[in-house]
C-alpha positions as CSV (number, residue, x, y, z in Angstrom):
1,M,-16.8,14.7,-103.8
2,S,-16.3,15.7,-100.1
3,P,-14.0,17.7,-99.8
4,I,-10.8,16.8,-97.5
5,L,-8.8,18.9,-95.5
6,L,-5.5,17.9,-95.5
7,A,-3.6,20.9,-93.2
8,L,-3.7,24.1,-91.6
9,V,-1.4,26.7,-91.3
10,P,-0.9,27.6,-88.2
11,S,-3.0,25.0,-86.1
12,Q,-2.8,27.5,-83.4
13,G,-3.8,31.0,-82.4
14,P,-4.8,33.3,-80.4
15,T,-7.8,33.4,-78.4
16,T,-9.2,36.7,-79.3
17,G,-9.2,34.7,-82.9
18,G,-8.4,37.3,-85.9
19,N,-5.4,35.5,-87.5
20,P,-5.2,34.2,-91.1
21,V,-4.9,30.3,-90.8
22,L,-4.7,28.6,-94.3
23,L,-6.7,25.0,-95.0
24,V,-5.5,23.1,-97.5
25,G,-6.9,20.6,-98.9
26,T,-8.9,19.2,-101.8
27,G,-12.6,20.0,-103.3
28,L,-12.7,23.3,-101.3
29,T,-13.9,25.2,-104.9
30,G,-17.6,26.4,-103.7
31,A,-17.6,26.7,-99.9
32,T,-20.2,27.9,-97.7
33,A,-18.4,27.7,-94.4
34,V,-15.6,27.4,-92.5
35,L,-16.7,26.4,-89.0
36,F,-14.1,26.7,-85.9
37,G,-16.2,24.6,-83.9
38,T,-19.5,25.7,-84.4
39,T,-18.6,29.1,-84.8
40,P,-17.9,30.2,-88.3
41,A,-14.9,31.8,-89.8
42,L,-14.6,35.5,-89.4
43,S,-14.2,35.4,-93.0
44,F,-12.6,33.0,-95.6
45,T,-11.6,33.7,-99.6
46,V,-11.2,29.8,-101.6
47,Q,-7.7,30.4,-103.7
48,F,-8.3,27.8,-105.8
49,D,-9.6,24.0,-104.8
50,G,-6.9,23.0,-102.9
51,A,-7.1,26.4,-100.9
52,I,-8.7,28.4,-98.3
53,T,-8.0,31.6,-96.6
54,A,-10.2,31.6,-93.6
55,V,-9.7,34.2,-90.3
56,A,-9.9,32.5,-87.3
57,P,-13.0,33.8,-84.7
58,P,-12.3,34.2,-80.9
59,G,-12.6,31.0,-79.6
60,T,-11.1,28.5,-76.4
61,G,-8.9,25.2,-76.2
62,T,-8.6,22.9,-79.4
63,V,-11.7,23.0,-81.8
64,P,-11.9,20.9,-85.1
65,V,-12.2,22.4,-88.1
66,K,-13.9,21.9,-91.5
67,V,-15.1,23.3,-94.5
68,V,-18.8,23.0,-96.1
69,T,-19.6,23.0,-99.1
70,P,-22.6,21.7,-101.6
71,A,-20.7,18.5,-102.3
72,G,-20.7,17.8,-98.6
73,T,-18.7,18.1,-95.3
74,S,-14.8,18.0,-95.0
75,N,-13.1,15.3,-92.5
76,T,-11.8,17.9,-89.6
77,L,-8.0,18.7,-88.1
78,S,-7.8,20.5,-84.4
79,Y,-7.1,23.8,-84.0
80,T,-5.7,25.2,-80.9
81,Y,-5.9,28.3,-79.1
82,Q,-3.8,30.3,-76.8
83,L,-3.6,32.8,-74.3
84,P,-0.9,35.2,-75.0
85,A,3.0,34.5,-73.7
86,P,3.6,37.4,-70.9
87,P,6.2,39.7,-71.9
88,T,9.9,39.3,-71.4
89,I,12.3,41.6,-70.2
90,L,15.7,40.9,-71.5
91,A,17.6,43.7,-70.5
92,L,17.7,47.2,-69.1
93,V,19.7,49.9,-71.1
94,P,21.0,51.5,-68.9
95,P,20.9,49.4,-65.7
96,I,21.4,51.9,-62.9
97,G,20.6,55.4,-63.1
98,L,20.1,58.7,-59.9
99,A,18.0,58.5,-57.4
100,V,15.9,62.0,-58.6
101,G,14.8,59.9,-61.5
102,G,14.0,61.2,-64.5
103,L,16.4,59.6,-66.4
104,P,15.4,57.1,-70.4
105,V,15.6,53.9,-69.7
106,L,15.4,51.3,-72.7
107,I,14.0,47.8,-71.7
108,V,14.2,45.5,-74.4
109,G,12.6,42.1,-74.7
110,H,9.5,40.3,-76.2
111,G,5.5,40.7,-75.6
112,L,6.2,44.7,-74.7
113,S,3.5,46.2,-77.3
114,G,-0.3,46.5,-75.3
115,A,1.9,47.6,-72.4
116,T,-0.8,49.1,-69.9
117,A,2.5,49.9,-66.9
118,V,5.9,49.7,-66.2
119,L,6.7,49.9,-62.9
120,F,10.3,50.5,-60.5
121,G,9.5,48.3,-58.0
122,T,5.5,49.6,-57.1
123,T,6.0,52.2,-58.4
124,P,5.0,53.5,-62.0
125,A,7.8,55.2,-65.1
126,T,7.1,59.0,-65.4
127,N,5.9,58.2,-68.9
128,F,6.7,55.1,-71.4
129,T,6.3,55.0,-74.9
130,V,5.9,51.6,-76.2
131,L,8.0,51.0,-79.6
132,G,7.2,48.4,-81.0
133,D,7.0,44.2,-79.2
134,G,10.6,44.1,-78.5
135,A,11.2,47.6,-76.8
136,I,9.7,50.1,-74.6
137,L,11.5,53.8,-73.8
138,A,10.5,54.2,-69.6
139,V,11.3,57.5,-67.9
140,S,12.5,56.4,-64.4
141,P,10.7,57.4,-61.3
142,P,12.1,58.9,-58.0
143,G,13.8,55.8,-56.1
144,T,16.2,54.0,-53.8
145,G,18.4,51.0,-53.5
146,T,17.5,48.2,-56.4
147,V,14.4,47.4,-58.0
148,P,12.4,45.3,-60.2
149,V,11.6,47.1,-63.3
150,T,8.6,44.9,-64.9
151,V,6.1,45.0,-67.8
152,I,2.6,44.7,-67.6
153,T,0.3,43.6,-71.0
154,P,-2.9,42.7,-71.0
155,A,-1.4,38.8,-71.4
156,G,-0.1,39.3,-67.8
157,T,3.4,40.2,-65.7
158,S,6.7,40.2,-66.9
159,N,9.5,39.1,-64.9
160,G,11.6,41.1,-63.2
161,A,15.1,43.4,-64.4
162,S,17.4,44.8,-61.8
163,Y,17.4,48.2,-62.2
164,T,19.9,50.6,-59.2
165,Y,19.6,53.4,-58.0
166,L,22.2,55.7,-57.0
């Protein structure tokens, strides 16, 4: 009897791949391949007859996922590759600083890991440290007036949060 797929958890993931996907179904023992479209999973492990953990390969769009066993090929379920969301800034602590710069500013948000630049207006931060996906500690450069602070990551550029120089 051919294997049957009932669910993919999750049914979506990043275009870069590398994330684990649980395939739930029946008749999965003896799987010889897990395919995302025509691309094999980076790796897979049969947990038991009703579950396989596969590592999604890189890809784009929506692709059919299927399991191949000596007994046949399963039905397909859809897996959607998504571009990572651009970073979002929720708050600056503090939102004001001295015109000479040099003050630490905590940037709070999400999607901040992987930051390649922090800008105060068009001026790069003197220095910055990514503390995690939700926080960056940046040192303000010299400036005047109110400027938008933005974070640049491979997924895009964040919204601007206002920072006022005194």
